[in-house]
N, C-alpha and C positions, 0 to 999 in steps of 0.2 A: 517185226517191223516198224518201221515206223508210221507214225500217221499225218496223213496230209492234211495241208491247210488250203483246201480250194481256193478261198479268199486271199492267203498270204501268194499261192502261186499265179493269180491272175491279176495279182498289183506289180510281180515284179516284171509279168509279160505287158501288161497297159500301164504306163503313167497317168495316173488322173490329169494332173496337170497338164497333158499334151495334146494341144488343138486338132494337129492336122496329121494322125494316122489313120490307118483305111483298115479295115478285115482284113485286105488281101494280104497287106504285110505281115501280120499277126496272125495267120490264121497257120501257118509253116512251124511256128513259134510253138503255139499249141500242140499241134501232131508228134510236135518231136516231148512234148514235155511229157504225154500220153505213151506213147512207148517206151519212154523214160519207165512211167510208173510197173506199164507190162512188165517190163524185164525184172523188175524189183518186185512183182508180187511170182514171176514166176519161180526167182531164187527162192522165195522166204516157201512158195509151198515144197520145191523140192528139199529144202532142209528143215522141213518141218516133220514131229516125231509120229502125227496122227495119219490115219490111212481116212487118206479124203475122201474115197469113194466107198469106204465101210458106213462112214458116218452116211454120208449120201443115200445108201440103200438105205440104211435103217432108219432115216429120217421117214424115205416115202413107206416104211411097212408102217409108221404110227400114223403115217397119215390116213391108210386104209384102212386100219383100226377104228381111230377117231370117228370117221364115215358110218363106220356100222355100229357103233354106238350112239352115234347121235339118232338113228333110223330107230334102234331099239328104245329109245327114249321116247321117241315120237310115239311110234305104239302104245305103250305102258299110258304117257299120259291118256290117248284117245280111250284106249280101255276105261281110267281113272275115271272120265268123264261121261264113259254111259253108261257103268255098270255101278261104280262104288258111290258115286257121289248119291243116286235113287236112296245104297241104305244108310248111307247117312243121313238125309233127311229125314229119313223115315224115323232113326235111331234120336235125333234131338225132339222130335214130336214125342214120343213116349217120355224121355227124360223131361220134357217140362210139364206132362200132366204127374209124371212120378212128383215133380218139386212141389207143382200144387197140390198134391195131397199131403204130401210130408208138412207142408207150412202149415196146412190145416190140423192136420194132426199136432203138430209142435203148439200150435196156438191154445189149441183143448186143454195140451198140457201142463201148460204153463198157470191157466188158468186156473185150473185143479189143483197143481200145485202148489198158488198163492194161496188157494181155499184149505189147501190140510196144514200150509204153514203156519197160518194167520189161527187156525183150531191149533194148532201145535202149541203157539206163543200163551194162547188163552189158557189151555191145560197147564203148562207149566206155571203161568202165574196163579192159580189156583192149587196148585201143590205147593208152591212156595208161602203162598200166603195160608192156608193150611198149617203149613212146619212154622209162618212167623218168623221168614226170611224174607222181611220185608224190603232189605235193600234188592236183594234180587228181584221180587216183585217188582219193585219198580224198573227193575234193568229190562223186565221180561215186558212189562207193560208198554215202556217207550221203543221197544225194539219191534212190539207189534205197531204201534203208531208209524214208526219211520217203513217200515217193510210195509204198511199199507199204503202209507202216501208215494213205494218206489215199485208198485207191483205192475206188473205187464200189463199194456196195454188195453188189453181189451176189455179187463176186471172192474175198468172204473165206469164201466158203460150197467153194466151189472147192478141189480139192487143189494146183493151180498154185501157189495162194496162200500156203500153209506151206512152199511147196519155195522160194517164189521169197524168204520171209521168212530161210529158213534156208540158201538159199544165197548171199542178201547177208551175215546175219552171220559165215558162213564164208568169205569174200569178202575182211570185215573183219579177221577175225584173221587170216588168213592174210597179208594186208597189214600187218598190226601185225608182224608177227612178223617178216617179212621190213625190215622198217622198224627193229625192234629189232638186229637183227642190222648193219645197216649201221648204226645207232648205236654198238655194240659196237667194230665197226672200226675208226673213226672217233675213239673216246674210249675207253681202254681204263686201269682203274686197277689197282694190282696193289704187295702189301707182299713185299719181299723179304729176306735178308741177303745181305749182302756177304762176301768173304773174310777181313774184321775182324772180321767179326760184328757190324756194325754193321745196325740196320735200314734199310732204303730203300723210301722211298714213292715209287710214281713211276707219271705218268699219261702215257700214249702217245698225242696229237692229231695225229688224221689231218684234221682239220677246215678249211678253207681258203674263201677267198669264191669259190669256183666254183658255176656254179648250180645243181650238182650237189648240193651239199654246201647251199646255199642251200635246194633246194627239200625233199630230206629233211630238214631243221629244219622248214617250215611244213606238210611232213606231218605230221610225228608232234605238233607245237604243235595240228593239226586234230583228230588222233586226243586231243588231251589226253591224252597219253603223253611227253610233251616236257617240262614240269613234275615228274613223277615222275621222270625219271632225269635233270634237273639236280638235281634235291633232292638225288639219291643222290650225285654226283657233288658236288653243296656239302658234303655230311656228308664225305665223306672228303677231301675238300681241309683241311672245318678241323679234325678230329681226329687223321687221321694225321699231315697237312703242318702247319697254323698255329700248332695248339696245342705239339704236340712243339716246333715252331722258338722259342715262348715259353719251354720249360723247359731244355731242352738244349741242347750241342753238337752243332749241325747247319752241315751245309755244303750249297748250293742248286747244282745244273748242269744243264745241258742240253747236249740234243745234237739239231741241228734238221736240216732238209734243205728240199728245196721240196715236198716231201706228206706228210713225217712230223717232228714233235716230239714228243720223251722228255725231260719235267723232272723230276728228280730231288730228292728230299732225306733226303740220309745223316744219320741221327741215332743220335749219340754217346753214351749214357745213361750217363756220370761219376756218381758219388755226390758230392755234396756242390759240383754247380755247378751258376750261375746265370749265364745269361749278361745283357751288360748290356742295358739298354735299344736304345744305337745299334745293337749285334748283333743284334737282336730285331729291331728298324726295315728294318737293313741285308738280312739276309738274308731278310723278307719282301718286300719294294721288289722283290730282285730275283729270286723266287717270281713274282710279279704280272708283272713285266716281260717271263719265259720264256712265261707262260700267255696274255697278252695279244696277243702275236704271233700268234696264233692263232684268238683265240676273242673277238679283241674286233672283229668286223663284225656290221655289222647285218643280219641275215635277212629281217626285215620292220622296218616304218616305227619307228624309234628303238627298237629290241630288240635286244640281240648277248646271247650266251651268257654273260658276264663280267655283265651286270647281272641279268640271273638268277639265275645264282650269288651274287652280292650281296644282291638280295630275299632269297633265301633264309634267308643266313646272316651281316649285317653288322650286325645287331645285337646277335646273340651275339659274333661276336668282336671290335668294340666292346667289350662288356662283360667278355668275359676279358681282352682285352690290356690291357685300362684296370685289371682285377682284378689280374691278374699279372706286370704287368710297369710300368704306368705309374704309376703308386700308389708302390710302390717308388721311385720318383724321387725321392718328396717328400723335400724333406732332415730333418736333425732338429735343424736350428741357424739359428741366425735368420741367417746370414753366407750360410750357402746358398743361404737363401730369398731373401733380395733378389739373389741371380741367379739365381733359380728359371725366370725368361724365357730365357734360354740352351736347356734342354731344352724347355719347350712351343714356342718356335720351331722344330726340329728336329720334333716332332709336329705341329705345324701343316703343316709344309711336307710330311711325308708322307701326311695328312689332303688336303691338295689334291690329291695324287696320288692316291692311291684314289679322288678323284670322278674327277681328270682322264679314268680309263680306266674310268669309271661302277661302279666296284665298290661304293663310296658314291653314295647318293641325294644329289641337292643338298638336298634339306629331309630328311634322314635322322640318323640318331646320331651323335655329334659327338664324335670322341677326346679330345677337351679338356673334356665335360659334368663332369668327376672336380673341375675346376678351382672348380666352384661353391662345395664344400664346403671347397678347400682351406685355410681356417682349420683346420677341425676334422682334416683327413686330417693337418696340420702338429702338430697338438696330439694326435692320436694317435701319431705316429711318433716324436713327440720324449718322451712321454710311456713308449715301448715302449723308445726306445733308454737312455731313464735307467735303469728299470728292470732290463734285462738287463744294462746294465752294472752298476747297481749290485748283483744277484745273483753278475754275475763275480768282484767284488770280494768280496764275502763269502764265495765259496767257497775263498777263496786262503789259503794256510798264516796261519795267527794268531802261529804264534812267530817271524816276521821281525816285530823290534819296533825303538820308536823312543822317545826321552825327550820327556817334555813337561811342561809345567805350571811352577812357579815353588818354589825354594827355601824363600824367603819373603819375605809379601805387603808391598809397599812401604805404606811410611809414611808414606803423602801425607794429609793431612788436609782432607779434602775441602771445610773452610767458610773455608779459610785462602783460596780464590780467590776470595773474596766478601767482602774487608774491610772495604769501605765502605758496605755495606748492611746494617745489624744485622737487618733480617727477613728480609734473606738465608741471612743468617750463621747466625740461629737455627733457618730449615730443613734448612739444612745440619746442624748440630748432630742432630736430631730424627732424620734421615737416619742419620746414624753409629749413632748408640744403637736403632734400630730395624733397619736393614738393614745386617747384618754387613759389613765391606767384602771381606770373603774370599769370599762370594760371588758377586764377579765374577773370579776367579782361582782356577783348579786346580791344586791340587797336584804338585811334583814325581812322577814316575811313568813308568813303561814301558807304551806302550801297542801295539795292532799298527801296522805302516806301512798297514796295510789298512785300519783305521779313520780315518785320517787321510785316506787316499784318498777314502775314502766321504764324507766333510765335506765335499772339495775340490771330490767332486762336485754335491753338493746346493748347493753354495755357487756353481758356472758353473751350473747348474740357473737357481737363485735369478736371479742374474743375468740369463739370456737371457729368465727369462721378462718382467720387467718392462718390458723392450725390443718385448713382444710384446702383440697384440688383447687385449682382456679375455678373449674364449674362449679363448684359447690360454694363460693368465697362469693363470686357475682350473683350465685343466688342468694346468697343471705345478707350481701350488700342490696339487694332491691328489695328482700322482706325489710332492712331496716328501713327504708324508705317510706315502703307501705304502710308498716306500721306508724308512723308520724300521719301518713295522710288517713289513715285508718281513724287514728284521733280523731281528726278533722269531722267525721264523717258520723263516728258511733258516738261521740261525749256530749254534743249540743245535741245531738237526738234522743238517745237515752234518758238523757238528765233533763229535758225542756221544758218541763212543767214545774221544777226545783230552779232552775234557771231564772225563769219570768218572775218569780213569785217572791223566792229566799235571797234578799242581798248579801248575806253571807256566804250564799254556792257563788254567787255572783263571781266574788273578789276574792274566793279558794279558784276558781275556773279561772279568772284572771289571772292570776299571780303562777297559775299552774302553763297556759299557754306561755308565758315570759319567762318561765323558768325554761320549759322544754325549748325556747326558741334560743336562749342564752347556749344551753346546751350544746344546740344545732351548729353555732355560730366556728365550735371546736372539736367536732365528732369528727371530722371529715381528718383532720389533721393527726388527730388522735390513731385513727382508722391505717391511714399512710405509714406512720412512727412503728404500730406495729410490724405492719406488710413492710417492715425495712429489708432489702436485698433480693426481695422480688418484685417479679416487671408483670403489670396489667396493660391489658390496650382497652381499659376504661377511667371514666374521671371516676373519683370518691370523693365526694361534697356533698355537703347537707344546705349549704347556706341559702340555697335558693329557697328551701323550705322555713325559713326564717322571719321573713316579712310573710309569708302565709299564717305563721302560727302565732304572730304578733296582733296582725287584722283580727285572728278568731276572737281573740281575749279582749281586742279593744272592741271588737262588735257586741260583743255581751255585756260590756259594761256600759258603754253606750247606752244600749234599749235601756239597762236599768238606771244611769242618771236621767233618762226622759221620762221615762214611770214615777219615778221621784221626783221630781221638777211638774208634772203633771200633776201628781197629789198633791203638791203645796200650793200650787196654782187655784188646783179645781177648789181648795180648802177654803182659800184667800175670796174666791171670787162666787162662790157660792152663800159667802156670810153678806153682811152688810157694807161692808168694808169696798164690796161691787158697785156699790147705789148710796152715796152719801146724800145724794141733792135732794132737797125738799126734807130732810128729819133736821130735827133738833139734837137729838142722840142718837149713839148707833146700842142696837140689840145685844142682847148677851153672847147671839152667836159669833159678832166679831170676835170679842177676845176669846170666845172657847176655840172660833180658827187658828187664831194664833199660838195658841195655846198646842192645839192639835201640831199645827208646823213646826211647833219646836219639838215638842214631842218625838215627833216625826226624825228632823234631824238629832236627837238624843240617842232613837233606837240603832239610828244609822252608826252614830261613833260608836256605841256600844257593841258593835258587831262588825265594825270594818275595822277598829283602834287595833293595832298589834296583827292582826289579818295582814293587811295593805303596808309596803314600806310606806315608814312615815314620810315620807316627801308627798307619793303619792297619797295618804289619805289627805293632809293636807289640801294639797290641790281641789281634790275631788268634793272635800269641807266645803271646804271655800267656792268649789263651785255653785252650791247649789245657796249657801250663805248669798251669795254675792244678787243670785237668782231671787232669792228670800228679799233682801233689803229693798233691789230695786222694784219691785212689783208693792212692796210697803211704802216706797218714797211718791214712785209714781200715784198710788191711790189718793195721796193728800196732795201734791204739785195739780192734781187735775182738777179736783173739785173746783167749784165755784164759792161755795161758798160754808163756813166750819163755823155754827155755833159754838159757844162757850165751853158747852158743856160738853158737846162731843170733843173739841179741842182736848180736853181735861181727859176723856175717854181715852183718845189716840196717844195723851203723853205717857200716860200709865200701862197703856198696850206695849207701845214702844220702849218705853222703860226698864220693862219685864222680855222686851226683845235683847235690851243692849246687858242687861242682868246674866241671861241665860248661853249667850251666843260665845263668849271666852270660852265659856266650859265646854265647849264642843268642839277644841281644838287642842293639842297634847300642850300649848303653851299660852296662856292668854293673850301674850302679846303677838303671837301668830295672827290675831284678828287684824290688827292692825296694820301685818304687814303682806297677808292674801287676800281682805277682805276691801276691795277696791272702793265700795259706798260706806265703809265704816264711819270716817270724819262726817259726809254731808247726812249719815243719817242719825247722829249725833245734833247735828245743826236742827236739823227736822225738828228733835224733840226741844230743842232750844227756843227756834221760830213757834212751836205751839204753843208755850207757855209765857214767853215774852213779852213786852210790852215795846210801843212803835218804837219808846225812846230805847229803849234795850235792844232793838235792831238795828237801830241809825247809828250807834256806838259801832255794835258787830261789821257794819256796814263799811265804817269808817274811810268813807269817800271812794267806797272803789278798793279798798286796799283791806279791808275786814276778810273773817274768816267766807260769811254770807256772799263775798263775790268771789270768793275764791272757787268755793262749791254746787253755788247755785249760778246758772247762768241770768239776764237778768230778765228775763220771759217768765221762769218761772219763781221767782222772789218776788215780781208783780202779783205774778198769778198768787202767791200765799198770802199777801199782805193786806191783798182785794179781798179775800175769802176770810179770812181771821178778823177785820178790823172795819168798824164801819165808816162811809165816807164822811170825813173830816179835812179842817185844813190844813190839820198836820199830815196827816195821809198822805193828803195831795200835795204836799211838798216832800216829802219826802220820795212818792213815788217820782216827781220830778229830779230830786238828785238821782235816781236808780236809772243809770243808760249805761 
């Protein structure tokens, strides 16, 4: 039977958009539809397989039965509410009472149980301690303390709780104290002095692989005390044994038996003694061999006392031995560096040994870590070596001298080398005119042997630098510059007293400075030539040091010249030559002063000639002689009255000067060439012994020698001082205009 959709049927009967319909018109249509549905329903029921009347009857019976059940349920509910609920309430009250009683019993049971368990832990501890099973005893003590901290709620309000806690702490402290006593019996460190006053660091080791020793170590470990005691032992070994083995003359000895081993390091602190790296490695290896016999056993899985010591000090040990021993093995020259693998192989073998006894962890620090910076270390070591060597040379005696330079500059015409090429010949011609050939030659003179030794050191440094890596090369280049700057600082300071008092020292020092400056002019080019084919990102040049080195030599030579000048002037100015007014004759000190000045100049000649280059010596001597003669001329020309006897004395003294001064030079004719007041000085002698007529002839109406070397004021003053006021003198003075 099809389902009927009422809405669809109504929409077919009544059009919603129709506005003029009435119910009367639609009722017949609705009734018709109802009848149609009834007919269909009857047809459906007639054709259905079910007995509709039987179904309806069964439904009625079920309805009656349901009503009966509802009635029974209401009766049951009423009975429960009236009878059973009273019984349930009574049971609940009994249950709450029983529960409270059980909780009270359980509370008491837990307290008693906790007390019993605490007693068991104490008993177990005492039994293990009696059996000397210290590790198990420690476990029971810690179990007791842990159990006390986690007991039932009520126990902590009882006095027995605090007593149990205090008892546990006391037991633990007593056990720790006993274990520490056992440790100190097994391992004892001490510092002594032997009969030869050597320091002796000893370790008495009574440890072994026995169960007793292992049990004590495990007990200390569980007490958190083993790490502390091992740290103390490790620091003693490092500071009192290993570090002295790196710095001093030491002997390592051992005295062992089955129960005890005594390892001692005898330290002889000799001044200025530094053991070699082989001695250090040998002594340390022997020390570890002795102590590993007693300490290199496992007291728990993969853990030994040696490994614990290593964990404490291996990094510091590696750092110290690298810093104090292995870095000093880095060579200071390229030849030794090329064979340095012999040293590193010994260190590598030593490292393998330390790892084999578990002092160094497999992934721990390396004794060869410094090799990562070998270029920098080699550069620093080389630089330090060259600077120290250079300073040692600089403080040597400067007076030990040698001859250097050329007497004459070779007359080699540079443009003759390329006669076939006009452009090249012209270039050489311009070079000859602009750059003197003397620039490349040093004049013959004396220098200190130490100066040549210093230059040889610098050239050796240069040859080594060009064979090294760029890092080392640059460092050594800077070192070479530092050597010359060090010369400026060290030599004047160290030899100051000699440079201020000994003329020969000054002469040699002056020559040394100029010789170094001469070599500095071309040192940079020589360095670059040796590095041909290599590219560098820095300038190689020493020219900026040339003037500085020259000025250093000039400075002390100037100071010496000023000192010599002062001595000459002081000799003259402290004699009667300084004040000739009002005297008929000069005292003996006047001639003595002149002779002293000549003697001083002669001594300078003796120590300077052959030391300075010939032209330098001539200029220096000429400078002092010029000053000396100018002073003597000035003394005569400024006096107002010169008696006859004084004039005679002056003539004799000045003739002595004329006799001695030419002997101060290489050649006697040098005096006329380089001593400017020489002709005037001889004219002074002539004036002092001449008559007015002789002076008149020498004046020769202003064209004679007197007019050439004297000003009119000087000549008029001399005549007035030497001759009495006569008509002839007056007439002669009128001629001098």
